[in-house]
N, C-alpha and C positions, 0 to 999 in steps of 0.2 A: 504494500500500500504506500504510494507516494504521497507525501504531505509537505506542505510549506510550513516553515516555522512562523509562528506569529511575529509580526513586526509592526512598527508604526511607520506611516508615510506622512510626508508634509501635508499640512492642511492650511488653507488660507480662509480667514473670515472676511466675507464680503458683505458690507452693509450698503444696501441699495436704498437711496432716498429720492423719491420723485414727488412732485406736487400731486395733491389729491385731485383726481379728476371729478368733474361734475356729473350732471345728468345728461344721458344720451338716449338715442333710440326711442322716440315716442314716449318720453317721460319715464321709461323703465330705468331703475337704478342699476348702474353698471359698476361693479367693484373691480378694480384692476389688480392683477396678481403682482404687478411691479410697483405697488403702492408702498409708502413708507413702512418700515419694519419687515421688509421681505425676508429678513433672517439670515441664517448662516448657510454657507455652502463650501464645498471643497471637493477633493478627490482622493481616492486610494489607488492602488495598483489595479484593482478590479472594477471600480465603479466611480461615477460622479455622485454627489449627494447634495441635497439642498432642503432647507426647511420651507414649509409653506409660509406665505406672508402672515404675519401675526395679526394684522388688522383686517384681513379678508375672512370670509366664512371658514369655519372649521371644516375641512374636507373629510367627511366621514366614510365615503366610499367612492370608487371610480370604476368606469367600464368604457372601453374604447376612447372616445373623445369627451365623454360625459363625466361630470363629477357632481356629487350631491353634498351639500354642506349646510351649516346652520350658524346663526349668530344673532344674539340680542332679540329674541322673540320672533325670528323669521327662519324659514327654510329656503334654500337656494338651489338652483340647478344651473351648471355651466355646460356648454356644449363645445367648448374649445379648451379643455383640460385646465380649467380654472383661471384662464386669462381674463374672462369677463363673466358676469353673473346676471344676465338679463331676466332670468326666470326666478320668481320668488313668491312666497305666500306668508302671511302672518301665521305664526305658530307659537303660542305663548309658552309652551313647555319645551322649547328648543334645547335648553341647557341640559335636559334630562334625556336627550336622544341617546340610545345605547346600541342601536343596530340599524343598518340600512343596507339595501341591495337594489341595484339597477338591473331590471330584467331585460331579456333579449328584445322585446318589443318596445322598450322604452319606459314601461311602467316602473314606478319607484315605490318600494316598500320601506317604511321606516318605523321605528318603535321607540317608545319611552320605557320607563321602568315597568309599566303595567298595561300599556295600550299599544296597539299596532295599527298603522295607517297605510293607505294606498292612494297614490295619485296616478291617473291614467292620461293626464293631459299636460305634462311638463309643469306641474305645480300651479296650474290655473285653479285647481281645486284638489281636495283630498277628502277621504272618508275613513272612518274607523272600521276596521275589520274585526269581527268577533271570531276568535279561533274556535274550531270545533274539536271536541275531545275525541277519544277513541271510540266512543259510542255515538258520535255524531251530534252530541249536544253542545250548546254554546258554552265555552269555557270563560268564566268570569273570575279574575283573581280574587282571592279572599280579602276581606276587610281586615287590615292589620290592627293589632291592639295599639301599636304606636304608629300614628300616621306618618311619622318621619322615616319609617322603615317598611315601605310597602313591598320590598323585595325587587330583585332584578330578574324579570321573567324572560327576557329576550336577548340579552347581551351574549356575544360570542367571542371566543379567542381567535378563531381562524378567520381567514379573509377571502375564502372561495366558497360561495354558497349556491352556485348554479351549475348544473351538469346536463349534458345532452344524453337522454336515456331513450333508446329506441326511436330516435329522430325527433323527440320532443324535450323541451327544457323542463327540468324540475329544480325548484329552489328548495334547499334543505339545510338545516342547521340545528345545533343544540345549545341550550343555555348554560353559560358559565355563571354560577350563582352561589348563594350561601357563603359569600366571602364578606360582603358588606350589604347594606340596604335592607337586610332582614331575610326571613325564611321564605322560600318558594319551592314549589315542586320542580322536579328535574324532567325536562321533556325534549324530544326531538320533534321539530316542526317541519312541515313541508307544504308546497303548493305545486299543483300541476297545471294551473290555469293563469299563470303570470300574476299571481298575487291576489286574484279576485276572491279566491277561497284559500284559507290557511287552516291546516289541520295538524293533529298530533300523529306522528308516525310511531312514536314509542313513548311510554311514560314509566319512569322508575317508581319504585315503591316508597313507602314512608320511612324515612331515616330519622330515628328518634334523636339523633345528635344535632339535627338541624330543623328545629321547630321553634315556634314562638315560646317565649318564657312562660312557664306555668300553663301551657295549653293542654286542654283535655285531649287524650289520645284519639278520641273520636273525631276531633277537629284537626288532626295532623294533616299537613299537605302531602301530596303524593298519591300514587295509585294503591289503594288498600289491597288490591288483588295481586300485586306483584311483590314477591319476596326479594327481588334483586334491588339493592339500594346503592346509592352513591351520593357524593356531595354535589357534583356538577359534571358537565360534559366538557371535554377538552377539544374534541375534533369530530367532525362528521364528513365523510367523503364517499366517492363512488368509484368502483372499478368496472370499466366498460367490458373488459375481457370476461368477467364473470357475470356481468349484469347484476352486480350486488353492491350494497351499501355497507359501509363500516363506520362504527362510532366507538370512541374510547372515552373513558370516564376516570375521575379521581374521587376520593382523595387518599384514603388510608384504611387500614384495618383498625377500627377503634375498640375492638374487644367488647362491643356493647351488645353482643348477641346476634348481630346481623352478619358477621363475617366480613370478607374482603369487599372493598369498594372500587378497586381499580379493575375495570372490565373492558374487554374488547367484544363488541357485538357485531354480528353480521346479519344484515336485513335483506329480504327479497320483497320486491314490490310487484303486486299483480295489478296492472293498470285496468284491466277489464272489470275487476271486482273492487278496485280502489281499496286494496287491503295489503297488510304487511305481515310477514312472518320473520321473527327475529330469534336468534339463538346466541348464547354466550360462547364465544370462541375460547376465551381464557380469562381467568380472574387471578389477581395477585395482590400482595400487600404493597406498602409504599416504597420499600427499597427494592424496586424491580424495574426492569426496562419496559414492563407492561404498564407502568404508570407513565402514560404516553401522551404526547401531543403531536401536532403537525402531520397527520396522516396524509400521504400522497401516493397515488399509483402512477407508475411510469413503466411502460413495456411489461405490464402484468407482474410487476414487483411492487411491494408495498414498502415505502420509506417512512420512517418515523424518528422522532427524537425522544429521549428518555428524560422524564421529569422525576426520576427516582430521588426520594429523600425519606425523611421519617426516621424512626428508631432503628438502630443497628447495634450489634455488639462491637467491641473493640477489635475483633478479628475479622469483621466484615468490611468490605469496600462497597461503595455505592455502584450500582449496576447502571452506569450512564454511558451515553454515546449517541451517535447517529447510526441507525441500523437500516438494513433492508433485507428482504427475503421474498420467496414466492408466497402467495396468499395461503396456500395449504400448509406452509411450514410455520405459520405464526406461533403456534403453541410450542414449537420445538426450538429451544434456544441454541442447540448445537448446529442448527441450519441457518442461523442468523449471520449476516456479514456486517461487521462493524466498519463503517467507512470513515468515522471520525471518533476518536476516543475522548469525548468531552469530560472535563474534570468536574464541571458544575452542572446542575440540572438545567434543562432547556424545556420551554413550554410550547413553542410554535415553530412552524416551518412552512414556507411556500416554495413549490417547485414549478418552474416553467422552463422545461428542458431547452438548453443544457444548464440553466441557472438554478442554483439553490440559495435561498435567502433565509437565514436563521437569526432572528434577533436574540440577544442574550437576555437572561433573566436577571435584571439589575439587583434584585434583593439578595441574590446569592453570588453572582459572578463579580469579581473585583473590578472588572471593566465598568466604566461609568455608563457608556452607551455602546455596548458591544454588538458587533455584527459578525457572524460567521458566514462566509460567502464562497461558493464554488461556481466556476464557469464551465465545468466539464463533468457535471453530474456526480461529483464526489470523488473524482480521481485526485484532485489537488484542492487546497483550501487556502484562503486568506482570512486572517483573524484581525479585526480592526476595532479600535476604541475611539469613537467620536466624542472625545472628552468635552468639547465645547458645548454639548447639550446638557451636561451634568448627569446626575444619577437617573438613568432612564431604563425602562423595559419596553421593547417593541412588541406589539400585538397586531392582529388583524392585517396581515400583509396582503394587499390586493395584487392580482396579476398586473403586468405592465399595461399602461394606457397606450393610446395611438402614437405617442411620442417616445415610448420606450421606457417609461418610468414606473417602477414599483412604488406603491404607497403603503406606509405603515403608520399606525398610531403609536406615539411614544407616551408612556405612562410614567408618572412619578409615584414612587411607593406602590407600584404594581397596578393600582386601580384608579389613581387620580389622573384625569385627562391633562396632557401637556401638549407638546408640539405634534405636527404632522411632518413626517420625514419622507422625502422622495429619493429613490436610489435608481440610478440608470447604469446598467452594465456597459463596460467598455467593449468594443469589438473584440471578439476572440481571434487569436492568431491561427 
């Protein structure tokens, strides 16, 4: 296995200051991406990078030349990769937006902590969508005892939420929850009609470790009929070669009678019946490569990063790294190929062959804003620390836009929203 040693490359901080532009285009407000506070930029051996403008909308997701963002009680849509923002709508709860996705037909799905919305007309309007549970009934989040902790029902760690399945697009993701904001059920959500209808593909059971304080067990959140429990979902993806979906969860074996919480699930979707069949592929405790994030399938091999942590004996080492194997070999550790021996836990990864982008987990890794990058599908690696951003963790890495830039959310203290970072791979030799 050939690897590059970690190194630092020169970086320059560029502060771009231009005059604030006024109103253009039939009184539509147009926010310029080259406005004051455009932020930091630089380059490494493998890629260029830049921060999104600090005073423009927070870019929550991108696809092609489109970008969806929010700022100060409004939501925005750009059609030129964030250079201008002519499409907007009033949205009072914009600062609580936790998830968004641009569908293939241009529809936009976006969600706050407890509600999910759809726009079909470039934000001229939007409507609330009531999610349907596994029985086809409307799912309404529970009323929290503490209104300040309604739970995070729709937030995701990964940045790829749409897949072409038998010639049609499916949107699918799982919620990363029960870290802050309060207790919520853990679900996999999906849509087969461009967001017009959103349903639950899978619902985990009731985990007694993550419920509201002093709640009656009869009022616990989660599926009472499912004995499989977890804290939250790390990643959901699709393998075209098998026509199968995979999901992985965390967090730990809490010795509370439920057993292990780190699961890999494999799901089959029957489009004609609009039904799902899921099975557990493997379950493990926290010090395991099966405590996983960043699932990606390339050439019928599954790639993942290990988030292994938790209790261990003094004789144990943490089972960490970047791995790949054939799908049928997921439970068999002896068949796994380690393509990078990570020293610290990692929670996310996005692959767009031949590029692999892995943000470092800032709470554990000594790098301030670390990025592990490969331009040859894991044969060689560059390890970078963009220190000018401070102590950050990257999440939700979107595939490259029409100009070749990956987009990721940077988080301070793992959950606090910070900057948006763009990374553009340099041409490969």
